[in-house]
C-alpha positions as CSV (number, residue, x, y, z in Angstrom):
1,M,-34.8,-6.0,34.4
2,K,-33.6,-3.0,36.5
3,K,-35.5,0.6,35.1
4,S,-32.0,2.5,35.0
5,V,-30.4,-0.8,32.8
6,K,-33.7,-0.4,30.4
7,I,-33.6,3.7,30.4
8,K,-29.8,2.7,29.4
9,L,-30.6,0.2,26.5
10,I,-33.5,2.3,25.2
11,L,-30.7,5.5,25.3
12,I,-28.3,3.3,23.0
13,L,-31.2,2.4,20.6
14,V,-32.1,5.8,20.3
15,A,-28.1,6.4,19.7
16,F,-27.8,4.3,17.0
17,G,-30.6,5.2,15.2
18,V,-29.8,9.0,14.8
19,C,-26.1,7.7,14.2
20,F,-27.8,5.9,11.1
21,F,-30.1,8.5,10.4
22,I,-27.0,10.8,10.6
23,G,-25.0,8.9,8.2
24,R,-27.4,8.2,5.7
25,S,-28.4,12.1,5.8
26,C,-25.7,13.1,4.7
27,L,-26.2,12.0,1.1
28,K,-27.3,14.8,-0.9
29,A,-30.6,14.0,-3.3
30,P,-28.8,13.0,-6.6
31,A,-30.1,15.4,-9.3
32,K,-30.2,15.5,-12.7
33,L,-26.7,15.7,-15.0
34,G,-27.9,17.7,-17.1
35,I,-26.7,15.8,-20.0
36,K,-27.9,16.6,-23.5
37,W,-29.1,12.7,-24.7
38,E,-29.7,12.3,-28.4
39,A,-31.3,9.7,-30.0
40,A,-29.9,6.7,-30.8
41,A,-28.8,5.5,-34.2
42,G,-27.0,2.2,-33.9
43,G,-25.3,0.4,-37.2
44,R,-26.1,-2.9,-38.7
45,Q,-22.8,-4.1,-36.6
46,E,-23.9,-3.2,-33.5
47,E,-27.5,-4.2,-33.9
48,R,-26.4,-8.1,-35.3
49,C,-24.0,-7.4,-32.1
50,L,-27.0,-7.0,-29.8
51,S,-29.6,-9.6,-31.4
52,F,-26.9,-12.5,-30.2
53,I,-26.5,-11.4,-26.7
54,E,-30.3,-11.4,-26.5
55,T,-30.7,-14.6,-28.0
56,A,-28.0,-16.8,-27.5
57,L,-26.0,-15.3,-24.8
58,S,-28.8,-14.7,-22.5
59,S,-31.8,-16.0,-20.1
60,K,-33.8,-14.0,-18.0
61,N,-31.4,-15.0,-15.2
62,G,-29.0,-13.0,-16.9
63,I,-25.8,-12.6,-19.4
64,F,-24.1,-15.6,-19.6
65,T,-20.0,-15.1,-19.3
66,N,-19.4,-17.8,-22.6
67,F,-21.7,-19.0,-25.0
68,L,-20.1,-22.5,-24.1
69,D,-21.3,-24.1,-20.4
70,D,-18.8,-26.2,-19.3
71,G,-21.0,-26.6,-15.9
72,E,-18.1,-25.7,-13.8
73,I,-17.4,-23.3,-10.5
74,R,-14.2,-22.5,-10.4
75,A,-12.3,-19.5,-9.1
76,W,-13.2,-17.3,-12.1
77,A,-16.1,-17.1,-14.1
78,T,-16.8,-19.2,-16.8
79,G,-19.5,-20.8,-18.8
80,H,-23.4,-19.5,-17.6
81,Q,-23.0,-17.8,-14.7
82,V,-24.0,-14.1,-15.0
83,L,-21.9,-11.2,-14.2
84,S,-22.6,-7.9,-11.9
85,E,-19.8,-6.6,-14.7
86,S,-22.1,-8.0,-17.5
87,E,-25.0,-6.3,-16.3
88,G,-23.6,-3.2,-15.5
89,L,-22.2,-2.9,-19.3
90,M,-25.5,-3.2,-21.0
91,M,-27.4,-1.1,-18.3
92,L,-24.5,1.3,-19.7
93,Y,-25.0,0.3,-23.2
94,A,-29.1,0.7,-23.1
95,V,-29.2,4.3,-21.1
96,Q,-26.7,5.9,-23.8
97,S,-29.2,3.9,-26.8
98,G,-31.9,5.2,-25.0
99,D,-33.7,1.9,-24.4
100,K,-35.6,2.0,-21.1
101,R,-37.1,-1.2,-21.6
102,L,-33.5,-3.2,-22.1
103,F,-32.4,-1.1,-19.1
104,D,-35.4,-2.2,-16.8
105,R,-34.7,-5.6,-17.7
106,H,-31.2,-5.8,-16.8
107,L,-31.6,-3.3,-13.4
108,K,-34.0,-6.1,-12.2
109,I,-31.5,-8.6,-13.0
110,V,-29.2,-6.7,-10.8
111,K,-32.0,-6.3,-8.2
112,S,-31.6,-9.9,-7.2
113,M,-28.3,-10.0,-7.1
114,L,-27.7,-7.4,-4.6
115,L,-26.6,-8.4,-0.9
116,D,-28.2,-8.8,2.9
117,D,-25.5,-5.7,3.2
118,G,-26.5,-4.3,0.2
119,V,-23.4,-4.6,-2.3
120,I,-24.0,-6.5,-4.9
121,A,-22.4,-10.4,-6.0
122,W,-20.0,-10.7,-8.8
123,R,-21.4,-13.7,-10.1
124,V,-24.5,-16.1,-10.0
125,G,-25.3,-18.9,-11.3
126,K,-27.2,-19.6,-14.5
127,E,-30.4,-20.4,-12.6
128,G,-29.9,-17.1,-10.3
129,E,-28.4,-18.5,-7.1
130,L,-25.5,-17.3,-5.3
131,I,-22.0,-18.6,-6.2
132,T,-20.5,-16.2,-3.9
133,K,-21.3,-13.3,-1.5
134,A,-18.1,-11.0,-2.4
135,S,-18.5,-7.6,-4.2
136,A,-16.2,-6.0,-7.0
137,F,-16.0,-2.1,-6.6
138,I,-14.9,-1.5,-10.2
139,D,-18.8,-3.5,-11.6
140,D,-20.7,-1.7,-8.4
141,I,-20.3,1.8,-9.2
142,R,-20.2,1.0,-13.2
143,I,-24.1,0.1,-11.7
144,I,-24.1,3.4,-10.1
145,R,-22.9,5.5,-12.8
146,A,-25.8,3.4,-15.2
147,L,-28.3,4.6,-12.5
148,F,-27.6,8.6,-12.1
149,F,-27.6,8.0,-16.5
150,A,-30.9,6.6,-16.2
151,Y,-32.5,9.2,-13.5
152,D,-30.9,11.9,-15.6
153,R,-32.7,10.4,-19.0
154,W,-35.9,9.4,-17.8
155,G,-36.4,10.6,-14.1
156,D,-37.7,7.5,-12.6
157,N,-37.8,7.9,-9.0
158,E,-37.0,4.3,-8.8
159,Y,-34.0,4.7,-9.9
160,I,-33.0,7.2,-7.2
161,T,-34.0,4.7,-4.5
162,T,-31.5,1.8,-5.6
163,L,-28.7,4.6,-5.9
164,E,-28.6,5.8,-2.7
165,E,-28.4,2.4,-1.4
166,L,-25.4,1.2,-3.7
167,I,-23.9,4.7,-2.7
168,H,-24.2,4.5,0.5
169,K,-23.0,0.3,0.5
170,T,-20.2,1.1,-1.3
171,K,-18.6,3.8,0.7
172,K,-19.3,1.6,3.6
173,H,-17.8,-1.4,2.5
174,E,-15.7,-0.9,-0.4
175,L,-13.7,2.6,0.4
176,T,-11.0,3.0,3.1
177,T,-9.8,5.8,4.6
178,A,-6.8,5.5,2.2
179,G,-8.9,5.1,-1.1
180,P,-11.2,2.2,-2.6
181,I,-10.3,-1.5,-2.1
182,D,-10.9,-3.6,-4.9
183,Y,-14.1,-6.1,-2.9
184,Y,-16.0,-7.0,0.3
185,D,-16.8,-10.1,1.5
186,A,-20.1,-10.4,2.8
187,E,-19.7,-13.9,3.8
188,T,-16.6,-13.5,6.0
189,K,-17.4,-10.2,6.5
190,M,-13.5,-9.4,5.1
191,A,-12.3,-6.6,2.4
192,A,-9.7,-6.1,0.2
193,T,-6.3,-4.5,1.2
194,T,-5.5,-3.7,-2.5
195,I,-7.2,-1.8,-5.5
196,N,-6.9,-2.4,-8.9
197,L,-5.7,0.4,-11.1
198,S,-8.2,-0.4,-13.8
199,Y,-11.0,-0.7,-11.0
200,I,-9.9,3.2,-10.3
201,D,-13.4,5.0,-12.0
202,L,-12.5,8.0,-12.0
203,Y,-15.8,9.5,-13.7
204,T,-18.0,7.7,-11.4
205,M,-16.6,8.5,-8.6
206,N,-16.6,12.3,-9.6
207,L,-20.7,11.7,-10.1
208,M,-20.7,9.9,-6.6
209,A,-19.2,13.0,-4.8
210,R,-22.0,15.0,-6.1
211,T,-24.4,12.9,-3.4
212,D,-21.4,12.5,-0.9
213,D,-18.0,14.7,-0.2
214,D,-16.4,11.8,1.1
215,W,-16.0,10.7,-2.6
216,N,-14.2,13.8,-3.6
217,K,-11.3,12.8,-1.2
218,A,-11.2,9.4,-3.2
219,V,-11.0,11.1,-6.7
220,N,-8.0,12.4,-5.3
221,Q,-6.9,9.5,-3.8
222,G,-7.4,7.8,-6.9
223,V,-5.3,10.0,-8.9
224,E,-2.2,9.6,-7.3
225,L,-2.4,5.8,-6.8
226,I,-3.0,5.8,-10.7
227,K,0.2,8.5,-11.3
228,G,2.2,6.6,-8.5
229,G,1.8,2.8,-10.7
230,F,3.0,4.8,-13.5
231,I,6.2,2.6,-15.1
232,S,8.1,4.9,-17.7
233,K,7.5,7.1,-20.6
234,N,9.4,4.5,-23.1
235,A,6.9,1.8,-22.0
236,P,4.1,4.0,-20.6
237,F,2.1,1.1,-18.7
238,Y,0.4,0.9,-15.3
239,R,1.1,-1.5,-12.3
240,K,-1.5,-3.8,-11.9
241,Y,-2.4,-2.6,-8.6
242,Y,-1.3,-1.5,-5.6
243,D,-1.4,-3.0,-1.4
244,Y,-2.3,-0.6,1.0
245,A,-1.3,-2.7,3.6
246,S,2.7,-2.9,2.0
247,K,2.4,0.5,0.6
248,S,3.7,-0.5,-2.6
249,Y,3.0,-1.4,-6.2
250,S,2.8,-5.3,-7.4
251,T,5.9,-6.1,-9.7
252,E,4.8,-8.2,-12.4
253,A,6.9,-8.7,-15.3
254,E,4.0,-8.7,-18.1
255,I,1.3,-6.0,-19.0
256,N,-1.9,-7.6,-19.2
257,I,-3.5,-5.1,-22.4
258,I,-6.9,-5.2,-20.7
259,D,-5.9,-4.1,-16.8
260,Y,-4.1,-1.5,-19.3
261,L,-6.6,0.1,-21.6
262,K,-9.2,0.0,-18.5
263,V,-7.1,2.8,-17.1
264,L,-6.3,4.9,-19.9
265,L,-10.2,4.6,-20.7
266,H,-10.9,6.0,-16.5
267,L,-8.4,8.4,-17.7
268,S,-9.6,9.4,-20.9
269,E,-12.6,9.5,-19.3
270,V,-11.5,12.8,-17.0
271,N,-8.9,14.3,-19.1
272,L,-5.7,12.4,-17.2
273,V,-4.5,10.2,-20.0
274,P,-1.2,10.5,-20.9
275,K,0.0,11.7,-24.2
276,E,2.7,8.7,-24.0
277,A,0.1,6.5,-23.7
278,I,-2.2,7.6,-26.8
279,E,0.7,8.0,-28.8
280,W,2.1,4.4,-27.9
281,L,-1.2,2.8,-28.8
282,R,-1.1,4.9,-32.0
283,Y,2.5,3.7,-33.4
284,Q,1.6,0.6,-31.9
285,M,-1.4,0.3,-34.7
286,D,0.3,2.0,-37.3
287,N,3.6,-0.4,-37.3
288,Y,2.5,-3.6,-36.3
289,G,-1.3,-3.2,-37.0
290,A,-2.0,-5.0,-33.7
291,L,-2.5,-4.7,-30.0
292,Y,-1.5,-7.9,-28.0
293,N,-2.5,-9.8,-25.1
294,S,0.6,-8.8,-22.7
295,Y,3.6,-6.7,-22.9
296,D,6.9,-7.2,-21.6
297,V,7.3,-4.4,-18.8
298,D,10.9,-3.4,-19.3
299,S,10.9,-3.5,-23.4
300,G,7.2,-3.0,-24.3
301,K,7.5,-5.9,-26.8
302,P,4.8,-8.1,-26.8
303,C,5.3,-11.8,-25.0
304,T,2.1,-13.4,-26.9
305,N,1.0,-13.4,-30.6
306,F,-2.7,-13.6,-29.5
307,E,-5.1,-10.6,-29.7
308,C,-8.7,-10.2,-28.0
309,S,-11.6,-8.1,-29.8
310,A,-12.0,-5.9,-26.6
311,S,-8.7,-4.4,-26.6
312,Y,-10.2,-3.2,-30.3
313,A,-13.8,-2.0,-28.0
314,L,-11.3,-0.2,-25.8
315,G,-9.1,1.5,-28.1
316,C,-12.5,2.6,-29.4
317,R,-13.8,4.0,-26.8
318,I,-10.6,5.7,-25.7
319,A,-10.2,7.0,-28.7
320,A,-13.8,8.7,-29.0
321,N,-12.8,10.2,-25.4
322,T,-9.5,12.2,-26.7
323,G,-12.0,12.8,-30.0
324,D,-8.9,11.0,-32.5
325,V,-11.6,10.3,-35.0
326,K,-8.1,8.6,-37.1
327,L,-7.6,6.2,-34.5
328,Y,-10.9,5.1,-33.3
329,E,-11.7,4.5,-37.6
330,I,-8.4,2.4,-36.9
331,M,-9.5,0.6,-34.1
332,K,-13.1,-0.2,-34.8
333,D,-11.8,-1.5,-38.8
334,K,-9.8,-4.2,-37.0
335,L,-12.6,-4.8,-34.0
336,L,-14.8,-5.5,-37.0
337,T,-12.2,-8.4,-38.1
338,F,-13.5,-10.1,-35.1
339,Q,-17.2,-10.2,-35.9
340,I,-18.5,-13.3,-37.0
341,A,-20.5,-12.4,-40.5
342,K,-22.3,-16.2,-41.2
343,Q,-25.3,-15.6,-41.6
344,E,-26.2,-19.4,-41.1
345,S,-24.3,-19.4,-37.8
346,V,-25.4,-19.3,-34.3
347,L,-22.9,-17.0,-33.7
348,A,-24.0,-14.6,-36.5
349,G,-23.5,-11.0,-35.5
350,A,-20.7,-12.4,-32.2
351,F,-16.9,-11.2,-31.5
352,G,-15.8,-14.6,-31.2
353,D,-14.0,-17.4,-32.4
354,V,-16.6,-19.2,-34.7
355,K,-14.6,-22.6,-35.2
356,T,-14.6,-23.1,-31.2
357,K,-17.4,-21.0,-30.6
358,E,-15.7,-19.4,-27.9
359,V,-17.6,-16.4,-27.3
360,F,-17.1,-13.8,-24.1
361,S,-19.5,-11.5,-22.8
362,F,-17.0,-8.8,-21.8
363,D,-16.4,-8.7,-25.3
364,N,-19.1,-8.5,-27.2
365,L,-20.4,-5.9,-24.1
366,Q,-17.3,-3.7,-25.1
367,A,-18.2,-4.0,-28.9
368,L,-21.3,-2.5,-28.3
369,L,-19.9,0.5,-26.0
370,A,-17.3,0.8,-29.0
371,L,-19.4,0.6,-31.8
372,Q,-22.1,3.2,-30.1
373,G,-19.5,5.5,-30.9
374,S,-20.3,7.4,-27.5
375,K,-18.1,9.9,-25.7
376,V,-17.6,10.7,-22.2
377,Y,-20.6,12.6,-21.6
378,T,-20.1,16.5,-19.8
379,I,-21.6,17.1,-16.6
380,R,-23.4,20.4,-16.5
381,D,-22.2,22.2,-12.9
């Protein structure tokens, strides 16, 4: 190799290294949030649910998606597969409970789900084997929120290392100039062109903006995307997703109640939830005593008579954030009707169906957070 070529190659490598260093160094070191943490005092229903999850719905490799294992691999999660969603929800519960051992156990599982590109596989098999190399933005930043909280509560520098890596990689792979996207596939190196409105976690993106100013823009973009997806005051729902490529929202005829409630949850955490939406929730519970799984976009009427315990758990969390004690108690009372009380059952304490043994991790983890009663945490400026 000629000397001039060698010099050029060295200069290129040095330039690349400098650029990489600058990219990482623009991250400000995460500081303590200044949250006033209090000792947790879990109630009996919460303790029974946690016991079920840890003994019957988990293994050393994580929390199972379903209690029943069908052994199938489908496009959606099923059986004893483990989700980054479940692990993040448990980490959030653990830090809010003040249980460092529980938090660290699930953080270890999450680290085993980290891909080479630094994002987190959204699901793995029951033995921890990779099923997909795709991430999910909402699940990644939920874990980031839990790490922010954990460092604030316990000051363990291990959390900082993982936190900085995840913030850097999430920005690299799941944030565009137009806003956040649904996922990144590390196998195909392809990224989504859409964002589910229920994925836009404004509170956590505000936390991320404390270390990287680019997330301030993402927060503002997220607010505008959610506002633009609002359907009407009479039926105060939101469109499911926004497509950056076509610059348009989805046009579904039915609204999934879980997607809707997750949007409201994220808005309630930053004091932006519309009063019409809270009034709609109150009206449904006062007049029908139920939140059904889907609603017609135009009429606002239910499209099914099926219900889900997670709807009431999310309702509890929204009510806690808005300071609506009455609504919280109404949602909690309805939630507890789904908890299996039979002590002799292997499902004792679970939120599910004792006859079919259909029990889902999402329902039970949301119930834990709801029964915990914690509202959004105020951050010291």
